[in-house]
N, C-alpha and C positions, 0 to 999 in steps of 0.2 A: 504494500500500500503506499501512497505517496502523500506527503505534506504539502503545504501551500508553497514551499521552495522546492518542490519536486525531489525532495529526498527520498530514497528508497528505503523505507523501514523494513527490517526482516523479522520474520517469525522465528521462534526458538528452533524450529526444524530446518529452517534456512541457515541459521547460525551453525548448527551442527555440522552441515555439509560444508560450510566455509571453514570450519575447524579442520575438516579433513584436508582441504586445500592448503590451509595454513601449516600443517604438519608435513605435507610434501615439501613446502617451502623451507622449513626449518631444516628438515634432513638435508635438503641439497644445500643449503648454505654451511651446514656443519661438515659435509663432505668437502666443499670447495675451500673451506677455512684451512683445512689439513693439508691442502694442494698449494696453497698460497705462499710459496718459499721462493727462495732465490733461484734463479734458472728456470722457472715454469713460465711458460706464456700465458697471456690473457686468455688465447684461444683454448689453452689446455684446461683452464678454469671453467669455461663455458662447456667444453666435452662432458666435464665431470658432472655438471648440472644436468645436461642435456639428458645423459644416461640415467641419472637417478629418476628423474621426472619421468621418463618413458617407462623404466622399470616399475613405478607405482601406478602405471595406467593413467597418469594426469597429462595435461597439455600445458606447454610453456604459455605464459600470458604475454610475454614480450614478442616472441618470435614472429613476425609478419605484422605486428602492431603499426599500423601507418608505414608498412614496408620495412620495418626495423629487422635487420638480419640476423639475430642472434638470440640465445637463450637468456642471457645474463646481460646486465650492463656493468661494465668493470672499468672504473675510472681510477686513474693512477695520478697521484701527486696534486697537480694543480687542476686536474680535472674534476669537477664538481660532482657531475652526474651524466648518464647517458653514454658514457664511454663504450665504444664498439670493440669487442674482443677481437684479438688478432694476433701477429707475430710478436708483439712487444714482449720481451723477456723482463720478467721482475728481478730487481735488484735488492741487495739488503739496504734497509732504510726506507724503501718505498711506502708511501700511505695509500692504500688500495681500498676503494669502497666499491662493495659487490651488491648489486640489486637483483633480487630474483622474485619471479612471480609464477604462479601455477594455477591451473584450472580444473576442478573436479566437478563433474555434473553440471557445468555451466556457471560455477560460482568460483570467485577469485580469492588468493591469498597472495599478499605481496610484503616483501621485508627486506632489510638492507643492513649490512654490517661494514664496519671498516677494520681492516688489519693492517697493522705495521709490521712489514716484513723485516725478520731478524730483530736485531736489539732495538734499533731506530733512535732517532734523536729524541731527547725526553720531551722537547716541546711538541713534538709530533704525537708522540704517546699521549702527552697530556690533551692535545686536542681531540683524539679519537675517544679518550676516557670522558672528556666535557660533554661532547655531543651525545654519547651514550647516555650519560647522566641527564642531559637536558630532555633526551627522548623519554626517559622513564619519569621525569618530572612531569612532562607534559600528560603522560598516559594517567599518573596518580591524580593530576588535576581534573582531568576527564572524568575521573571516578567520583570526584567529590562536587565538581562544578555545575552551574545551572545552565551556562552559556558555554558555547564551543571555544570561545575566545580565551577561555581560562588556559587552554594549551599553550598558544602563543606567550601569554604573560608567565607561564612557568618556565618555558624555554629561556625567555629573555632573562628571568631572574637567576637562572644557573649560570648563564653566560656572564652576566654582571659579576656575579660571585666569584667565578674563575678568575676574571680579570683583577678583581680586588686581591685576590690571593697570589697574583703575579705568575700564574700558570703559563702564560704565554710570553715569558721573558720580559714583561713590561710592554710589549706591543698590543695591538688591538686585535679582538675578534670580530668578525663579521658574519652576521646571520643573513644568509642568502634569502632574499624575498621574491625573486621573480619565479621560485619553484616552491612549491608548498605540498602540504598533505592534503587528503581528498577522501571523499566517500568511496566505498568499493562494495562491489556484491555481484550481479549479474554482468557487470562491466568493471574493467580495473579502475578506471577514473570516473567518478560520479560527484554530483553535489553531495555535500557541501565542501568548499575548500576549507582546510585546516591551516590556518595561519601559525607560522613560528615566531610571531613578534606581536607586540601589543598593537591594537588598532582602535579606534573610536567605535567602529561597529562591532560589538562583542560576540556575533554570529547567531546561529539558530540555537534554541533550547536543547539541552541534552536530555533525550528520552529514550526508553527502552526501544530496541529495534534499529538503533543507530549504529553503523558499522563504519569506521574511518580508518585510514593510514596516517599515522602520526610519523612525520619524518623530518626532523631538523637537518639542516645542512649548514656547516659551520666552517668558516675559513679563518686562517691565520693572517688575516689582512682585510683588505677592502671587500666588501660584500659585493662588489660590482662584477658582473660576468659578461661572456660572450660566447657565441656558438660558433664552433670550427667550421670549416669548409664541407664536412660530411653532412652537415645539417642536423647532427645529432648531438656531439660531444660538447659539453658545457664546461668552459675553463675560466678561471679567475683573471681578471684583466690585469693584475699585478704579478701574476705568477705566483701567488702565495698557495699554500697546500690547504687541502679541503677534506672533511669528513662528513660521512652521511650514514645515519642510522635510522632504521624504520621498523615498525611493526603494525599489524593490522589488528584493530582492537574492536570489540563488540560489547555494546551497552547493552545489559539484561534488566530484567525486573528487579533483581536483587544484587546488582553489582556489575562489575565489567569482567570480561575475559580477554586476554591477549591471545589471539587465535594463532599467531605464528611463533608463540613461545612454547617450547615442549611441556612446561609445566604451568600453561597459561599465565605466566607472569607472576606466579606466586611468590616466589623467593624474592625478585627484585621489588615488587610492590609492597611485601610485609615489611621491608627495610624502611619504606616510607609510609608506614602506617596504614596501608590498604589492604584489605582482603579481597582476593578474587571471588567471583560468584560460582555456585556449582555449575556445571555444564553436564546436562543429561546425555 
């Protein structure tokens, strides 16, 4: 059913199917993480995800989407999002954001992680950790909030706290604004937008059946981006490194469930004082 903003609200049975898609995505990203090592190519990572998704009887969300040519988006260093896998060889210290989506019985799951290859620069490690922390803070805020805009407020609070703590070596962090989270369900991208920053419009009310992808993208410099000639890869204008984390989240009658987290988000959210809802 749809609300006045044409949001597709899901039934519990539909959320359960999305959970199946989410678990395929979670397993694919876990497998890819193990292969994200120096010497591997970004195409190698794509092949791992493609094989696992096929083995599970699911379909990649990204492959063929507006003619996108791969199963994953693999974005390295100054690439923020939508990096196309290919012959690029990963090196120690690379910051690699990996985005994956899968479809089960017509319903989508979507998630992203950032991996720092090898030991990595401490400020790159801090960037990835800050972005992940911002994502979970946004999800926790969604569990408590009345309006969707609480997600962006929580993300911005985490970034501000990281800067105050000097985690970026005294430099700034930028929250990318051109690319935001989104509704998800029978299509990968649906209303509503899920902003990663404060805005005057606080968004629609949070109500049961709302399913969204929460996905902050944070950079170690200016938030300004541009798209490369391949018409997909988004990079930072100043060459600063970027991190992208994402989970698909369902709002239920008695709480939330992180559909792309193996434990439903229970451990991470418990640390933030939020309990996940039971999912039948």
